[in-house]
Biopython code that builds the backbone (N, CA, C, O; Angstrom):
import numpy as np
from Bio.PDB.StructureBuilder import StructureBuilder

atoms = [
    (1, "MET", "N", (67.483, 143.829, 79.430)),
    (1, "MET", "CA", (67.481, 144.687, 78.268)),
    (1, "MET", "C", (68.002, 146.049, 78.701)),
    (1, "MET", "O", (67.788, 146.488, 79.832)),
    (2, "ASN", "N", (68.660, 146.677, 77.818)),
    (2, "ASN", "CA", (69.203, 148.013, 78.048)),
    (2, "ASN", "C", (68.087, 148.982, 78.432)),
    (2, "ASN", "O", (67.001, 148.949, 77.854)),
    (3, "ARG", "N", (68.360, 149.837, 79.401)),
    (3, "ARG", "CA", (67.354, 150.818, 79.837)),
    (3, "ARG", "C", (66.917, 151.725, 78.694)),
    (3, "ARG", "O", (65.802, 152.247, 78.715)),
    (4, "ASN", "N", (67.757, 151.918, 77.721)),
    (4, "ASN", "CA", (67.428, 152.793, 76.603)),
    (4, "ASN", "C", (66.671, 152.077, 75.487)),
    (4, "ASN", "O", (66.263, 152.703, 74.510)),
    (5, "ALA", "N", (66.487, 150.779, 75.630)),
    (5, "ALA", "CA", (65.822, 150.017, 74.568)),
    (5, "ALA", "C", (64.409, 150.531, 74.314)),
    (5, "ALA", "O", (63.963, 150.562, 73.167)),
    (6, "SER", "N", (63.707, 150.932, 75.356)),
    (6, "SER", "CA", (62.327, 151.390, 75.160)),
    (6, "SER", "C", (62.254, 152.693, 74.371)),
    (6, "SER", "O", (61.176, 153.082, 73.921)),
    (7, "ALA", "N", (63.363, 153.359, 74.201)),
    (7, "ALA", "CA", (63.390, 154.590, 73.406)),
    (7, "ALA", "C", (63.695, 154.314, 71.939)),
    (7, "ALA", "O", (63.650, 155.222, 71.110)),
    (8, "GLN", "N", (64.003, 153.063, 71.620)),
    (8, "GLN", "CA", (64.381, 152.717, 70.249)),
    (8, "GLN", "C", (63.136, 152.526, 69.377)),
    (8, "GLN", "O", (62.071, 152.180, 69.888)),
    (9, "PRO", "N", (63.264, 152.747, 68.079)),
    (9, "PRO", "CA", (62.105, 152.626, 67.195)),
    (9, "PRO", "C", (61.556, 151.196, 67.095)),
    (9, "PRO", "O", (60.405, 151.013, 66.698)),
    (10, "PHE", "N", (62.350, 150.193, 67.442)),
    (10, "PHE", "CA", (61.884, 148.802, 67.353)),
    (10, "PHE", "C", (61.130, 148.358, 68.610)),
    (10, "PHE", "O", (60.585, 147.255, 68.640)),
    (11, "TRP", "N", (61.093, 149.202, 69.649)),
    (11, "TRP", "CA", (60.477, 148.817, 70.919)),
    (11, "TRP", "C", (59.023, 148.362, 70.766)),
    (11, "TRP", "O", (58.654, 147.353, 71.367)),
    (12, "PRO", "N", (58.179, 149.056, 69.993)),
    (12, "PRO", "CA", (56.792, 148.578, 69.841)),
    (12, "PRO", "C", (56.725, 147.159, 69.255)),
    (12, "PRO", "O", (55.829, 146.391, 69.607)),
    (13, "ASP", "N", (57.652, 146.811, 68.377)),
    (13, "ASP", "CA", (57.668, 145.456, 67.820)),
    (13, "ASP", "C", (58.003, 144.428, 68.894)),
    (13, "ASP", "O", (57.421, 143.344, 68.925)),
    (14, "LEU", "N", (58.940, 144.769, 69.773)),
    (14, "LEU", "CA", (59.280, 143.856, 70.870)),
    (14, "LEU", "C", (58.097, 143.689, 71.815)),
    (14, "LEU", "O", (57.800, 142.577, 72.253)),
    (15, "GLU", "N", (57.433, 144.778, 72.124)),
    (15, "GLU", "CA", (56.261, 144.696, 72.991)),
    (15, "GLU", "C", (55.147, 143.873, 72.350)),
    (15, "GLU", "O", (54.445, 143.129, 73.034)),
    (16, "ALA", "N", (54.991, 144.011, 71.044)),
    (16, "ALA", "CA", (53.943, 143.256, 70.350)),
    (16, "ALA", "C", (54.222, 141.749, 70.388)),
    (16, "ALA", "O", (53.290, 140.946, 70.425)),
    (17, "ALA", "N", (55.491, 141.372, 70.380)),
    (17, "ALA", "CA", (55.855, 139.953, 70.403)),
    (17, "ALA", "C", (55.864, 139.364, 71.809)),
    (17, "ALA", "O", (55.849, 138.142, 71.962)),
    (18, "ALA", "N", (55.886, 140.195, 72.823)),
    (18, "ALA", "CA", (56.013, 139.736, 74.205)),
    (18, "ALA", "C", (54.963, 138.700, 74.622)),
    (18, "ALA", "O", (55.322, 137.759, 75.330)),
    (19, "PRO", "N", (53.705, 138.814, 74.232)),
    (19, "PRO", "CA", (52.725, 137.819, 74.669)),
    (19, "PRO", "C", (53.030, 136.393, 74.192)),
    (19, "PRO", "O", (52.545, 135.432, 74.788)),
    (20, "THR", "N", (53.810, 136.247, 73.149)),
    (20, "THR", "CA", (54.130, 134.905, 72.649)),
    (20, "THR", "C", (55.198, 134.211, 73.481)),
    (20, "THR", "O", (55.382, 133.001, 73.346)),
    (21, "LEU", "N", (55.908, 134.940, 74.336)),
    (21, "LEU", "CA", (57.002, 134.345, 75.104)),
    (21, "LEU", "C", (56.530, 133.207, 75.999)),
    (21, "LEU", "O", (57.251, 132.223, 76.162)),
    (22, "ALA", "N", (55.355, 133.314, 76.574)),
    (22, "ALA", "CA", (54.839, 132.239, 77.431)),
    (22, "ALA", "C", (54.643, 130.961, 76.625)),
    (22, "ALA", "O", (54.930, 129.871, 77.119)),
    (23, "TYR", "N", (54.160, 131.080, 75.394)),
    (23, "TYR", "CA", (53.961, 129.903, 74.553)),
    (23, "TYR", "C", (55.299, 129.304, 74.130)),
    (23, "TYR", "O", (55.468, 128.085, 74.115)),
    (24, "GLU", "N", (56.236, 130.164, 73.791)),
    (24, "GLU", "CA", (57.566, 129.684, 73.418)),
    (24, "GLU", "C", (58.224, 128.957, 74.579)),
    (24, "GLU", "O", (58.853, 127.918, 74.383)),
    (25, "ALA", "N", (58.086, 129.491, 75.782)),
    (25, "ALA", "CA", (58.654, 128.842, 76.959)),
    (25, "ALA", "C", (57.993, 127.500, 77.213)),
    (25, "ALA", "O", (58.666, 126.552, 77.618)),
    (26, "ALA", "N", (56.693, 127.399, 76.985)),
    (26, "ALA", "CA", (55.988, 126.131, 77.177)),
    (26, "ALA", "C", (56.479, 125.070, 76.203)),
    (26, "ALA", "O", (56.621, 123.906, 76.578)),
    (27, "VAL", "N", (56.738, 125.451, 74.967)),
    (27, "VAL", "CA", (57.240, 124.499, 73.975)),
    (27, "VAL", "C", (58.659, 124.072, 74.313)),
    (27, "VAL", "O", (59.004, 122.895, 74.210)),
    (28, "MET", "N", (59.477, 125.034, 74.715)),
    (28, "MET", "CA", (60.877, 124.726, 75.013)),
    (28, "MET", "C", (61.024, 123.886, 76.268)),
    (28, "MET", "O", (61.916, 123.041, 76.335)),
    (29, "GLY", "N", (60.181, 124.093, 77.257)),
    (29, "GLY", "CA", (60.228, 123.316, 78.478)),
    (29, "GLY", "C", (61.340, 123.744, 79.415)),
    (29, "GLY", "O", (62.049, 124.717, 79.160)),
    (30, "PRO", "N", (61.484, 122.996, 80.515)),
    (30, "PRO", "CA", (62.485, 123.344, 81.523)),
    (30, "PRO", "C", (63.901, 123.331, 80.959)),
    (30, "PRO", "O", (64.248, 122.471, 80.150)),
    (31, "GLY", "N", (64.693, 124.264, 81.381)),
    (31, "GLY", "CA", (66.092, 124.293, 80.954)),
    (31, "GLY", "C", (66.300, 124.748, 79.526)),
    (31, "GLY", "O", (67.423, 124.705, 79.025)),
    (32, "ASN", "N", (65.229, 125.190, 78.851)),
    (32, "ASN", "CA", (65.354, 125.682, 77.479)),
    (32, "ASN", "C", (65.919, 124.620, 76.547)),
    (32, "ASN", "O", (66.676, 124.932, 75.628)),
    (33, "VAL", "N", (65.550, 123.359, 76.787)),
    (33, "VAL", "CA", (66.030, 122.240, 75.980)),
    (33, "VAL", "C", (65.067, 122.042, 74.811)),
    (33, "VAL", "O", (63.855, 121.944, 75.007)),
    (34, "LEU", "N", (65.601, 121.984, 73.619)),
    (34, "LEU", "CA", (64.750, 121.779, 72.455)),
    (34, "LEU", "C", (64.104, 120.401, 72.514)),
    (34, "LEU", "O", (64.793, 119.411, 72.765)),
    (35, "PRO", "N", (62.794, 120.316, 72.289)),
    (35, "PRO", "CA", (62.092, 119.037, 72.345)),
    (35, "PRO", "C", (62.345, 118.226, 71.070)),
    (35, "PRO", "O", (61.627, 118.379, 70.082)),
    (36, "ALA", "N", (63.356, 117.371, 71.095)),
    (36, "ALA", "CA", (63.787, 116.641, 69.902)),
    (36, "ALA", "C", (62.661, 115.828, 69.277)),
    (36, "ALA", "O", (62.511, 115.830, 68.056)),
    (37, "ALA", "N", (61.866, 115.132, 70.088)),
    (37, "ALA", "CA", (60.788, 114.305, 69.540)),
    (37, "ALA", "C", (59.745, 115.168, 68.819)),
    (37, "ALA", "O", (59.241, 114.786, 67.763)),
    (38, "LEU", "N", (59.430, 116.312, 69.385)),
    (38, "LEU", "CA", (58.469, 117.212, 68.765)),
    (38, "LEU", "C", (59.021, 117.762, 67.454)),
    (38, "LEU", "O", (58.304, 117.839, 66.456)),
    (39, "LEU", "N", (60.281, 118.140, 67.459)),
    (39, "LEU", "CA", (60.897, 118.669, 66.239)),
    (39, "LEU", "C", (61.019, 117.598, 65.162)),
    (39, "LEU", "O", (60.863, 117.890, 63.976)),
    (40, "ALA", "N", (61.296, 116.366, 65.565)),
    (40, "ALA", "CA", (61.425, 115.275, 64.595)),
    (40, "ALA", "C", (60.101, 114.982, 63.896)),
    (40, "ALA", "O", (60.087, 114.442, 62.790)),
    (41, "ALA", "N", (58.992, 115.334, 64.537)),
    (41, "ALA", "CA", (57.672, 115.077, 63.960)),
    (41, "ALA", "C", (57.267, 116.120, 62.922)),
    (41, "ALA", "O", (56.241, 115.953, 62.263)),
    (42, "VAL", "N", (58.036, 117.179, 62.760)),
    (42, "VAL", "CA", (57.713, 118.215, 61.777)),
    (42, "VAL", "C", (57.962, 117.653, 60.382)),
    (42, "VAL", "O", (59.095, 117.325, 60.030)),
    (43, "ALA", "N", (56.909, 117.544, 59.599)),
    (43, "ALA", "CA", (57.013, 116.953, 58.267)),
    (43, "ALA", "C", (57.293, 117.993, 57.185)),
    (43, "ALA", "O", (57.762, 117.646, 56.101)),
    (44, "GLN", "N", (57.016, 119.238, 57.464)),
    (44, "GLN", "CA", (57.228, 120.318, 56.505)),
    (44, "GLN", "C", (58.723, 120.575, 56.344)),
    (44, "GLN", "O", (59.423, 120.724, 57.346)),
    (45, "PRO", "N", (59.236, 120.632, 55.112)),
    (45, "PRO", "CA", (60.646, 120.999, 54.948)),
    (45, "PRO", "C", (60.910, 122.333, 55.648)),
    (45, "PRO", "O", (60.175, 123.305, 55.472)),
    (46, "THR", "N", (61.955, 122.350, 56.428)),
    (46, "THR", "CA", (62.233, 123.508, 57.282)),
    (46, "THR", "C", (63.702, 123.881, 57.209)),
    (46, "THR", "O", (64.570, 123.012, 57.286)),
    (47, "LEU", "N", (63.980, 125.138, 57.064)),
    (47, "LEU", "CA", (65.349, 125.635, 57.083)),
    (47, "LEU", "C", (65.640, 126.142, 58.486)),
    (47, "LEU", "O", (64.960, 127.036, 58.989)),
    (48, "VAL", "N", (66.654, 125.563, 59.110)),
    (48, "VAL", "CA", (67.047, 125.968, 60.459)),
    (48, "VAL", "C", (68.441, 126.555, 60.371)),
    (48, "VAL", "O", (69.364, 125.912, 59.870)),
    (49, "LEU", "N", (68.592, 127.769, 60.854)),
    (49, "LEU", "CA", (69.879, 128.448, 60.800)),
    (49, "LEU", "C", (70.369, 128.748, 62.207)),
    (49, "LEU", "O", (69.577, 129.061, 63.096)),
    (50, "ASN", "N", (71.665, 128.652, 62.402)),
    (50, "ASN", "CA", (72.274, 129.132, 63.634)),
    (50, "ASN", "C", (73.665, 129.602, 63.266)),
    (50, "ASN", "O", (74.188, 129.267, 62.203)),
    (51, "GLY", "N", (74.248, 130.367, 64.140)),
    (51, "GLY", "CA", (75.555, 130.939, 63.833)),
    (51, "GLY", "C", (76.618, 130.514, 64.819)),
    (51, "GLY", "O", (76.344, 129.789, 65.776)),
    (52, "GLY", "N", (77.816, 130.965, 64.583)),
    (52, "GLY", "CA", (78.938, 130.613, 65.435)),
    (52, "GLY", "C", (78.821, 131.134, 66.848)),
    (52, "GLY", "O", (79.484, 130.622, 67.750)),
    (53, "ASN", "N", (77.999, 132.132, 67.059)),
    (53, "ASN", "CA", (77.807, 132.678, 68.397)),
    (53, "ASN", "C", (76.524, 132.179, 69.046)),
    (53, "ASN", "O", (76.080, 132.731, 70.053)),
    (54, "SER", "N", (75.921, 131.129, 68.470)),
    (54, "SER", "CA", (74.700, 130.574, 69.048)),
    (54, "SER", "C", (75.001, 129.925, 70.393)),
    (54, "SER", "O", (76.118, 129.459, 70.616)),
    (55, "PRO", "N", (74.015, 129.889, 71.295)),
    (55, "PRO", "CA", (74.227, 129.198, 72.565)),
    (55, "PRO", "C", (74.562, 127.724, 72.322)),
    (55, "PRO", "O", (74.171, 127.155, 71.303)),
    (56, "ALA", "N", (75.274, 127.120, 73.242)),
    (56, "ALA", "CA", (75.740, 125.737, 73.074)),
    (56, "ALA", "C", (74.605, 124.753, 72.843)),
    (56, "ALA", "O", (74.798, 123.753, 72.152)),
    (57, "TRP", "N", (73.418, 125.008, 73.406)),
    (57, "TRP", "CA", (72.321, 124.067, 73.274)),
    (57, "TRP", "C", (71.632, 124.130, 71.912)),
    (57, "TRP", "O", (70.847, 123.241, 71.585)),
    (58, "LEU", "N", (71.905, 125.153, 71.118)),
    (58, "LEU", "CA", (71.180, 125.335, 69.867)),
    (58, "LEU", "C", (71.714, 124.551, 68.677)),
    (58, "LEU", "O", (70.901, 123.968, 67.960)),
    (59, "PRO", "N", (73.007, 124.492, 68.414)),
    (59, "PRO", "CA", (73.478, 123.856, 67.180)),
    (59, "PRO", "C", (73.166, 122.372, 67.031)),
    (59, "PRO", "O", (72.878, 121.939, 65.915)),
    (60, "ALA", "N", (73.206, 121.584, 68.075)),
    (60, "ALA", "CA", (73.016, 120.126, 67.948)),
    (60, "ALA", "C", (71.689, 119.761, 67.288)),
    (60, "ALA", "O", (71.698, 118.987, 66.331)),
    (61, "PRO", "N", (70.548, 120.278, 67.752)),
    (61, "PRO", "CA", (69.289, 119.902, 67.103)),
    (61, "PRO", "C", (69.162, 120.421, 65.681)),
    (61, "PRO", "O", (68.373, 119.884, 64.905)),
    (62, "SER", "N", (69.906, 121.434, 65.325)),
    (62, "SER", "CA", (69.786, 121.977, 63.972)),
    (62, "SER", "C", (70.727, 121.302, 62.992)),
    (62, "SER", "O", (70.722, 121.625, 61.804)),
    (63, "SER", "N", (71.535, 120.369, 63.477)),
    (63, "SER", "CA", (72.441, 119.615, 62.599)),
    (63, "SER", "C", (71.680, 118.498, 61.915)),
    (63, "SER", "O", (70.750, 117.944, 62.500)),
    (64, "PRO", "N", (72.051, 118.151, 60.686)),
    (64, "PRO", "CA", (71.352, 117.056, 59.996)),
    (64, "PRO", "C", (71.538, 115.757, 60.767)),
    (64, "PRO", "O", (72.601, 115.494, 61.330)),
    (65, "SER", "N", (70.485, 114.956, 60.779)),
    (65, "SER", "CA", (70.567, 113.676, 61.498)),
    (65, "SER", "C", (70.983, 112.541, 60.592)),
    (65, "SER", "O", (71.097, 111.401, 61.044)),
]
sb = StructureBuilder()
sb.init_structure("model")
sb.init_model(0)
sb.init_chain("A")
sb.init_seg("    ")
for serial, (resi, resn, name, xyz) in enumerate(atoms, 1):
    if name == "N":
        sb.init_residue(resn, " ", resi, " ")
    sb.init_atom(name, np.array(xyz, "f"), 0.0, 1.0, " ", f" {name:<3s}", serial, name[0])
structure = sb.get_structure()
């Protein structure tokens, strides 16, 4: 992160979200690979968005099956 980021007005929000990173990493697993079986079990209608600049590993799981 940029050295000046801590001077930005959004910095407290980033710090507040930081404790969740360990849980997010645990769900994602090694190599930051999306857990397809876990995602397939989600029964709630879900909108998944990604953009043209998304990392290569992101678009495939968000495509309709």
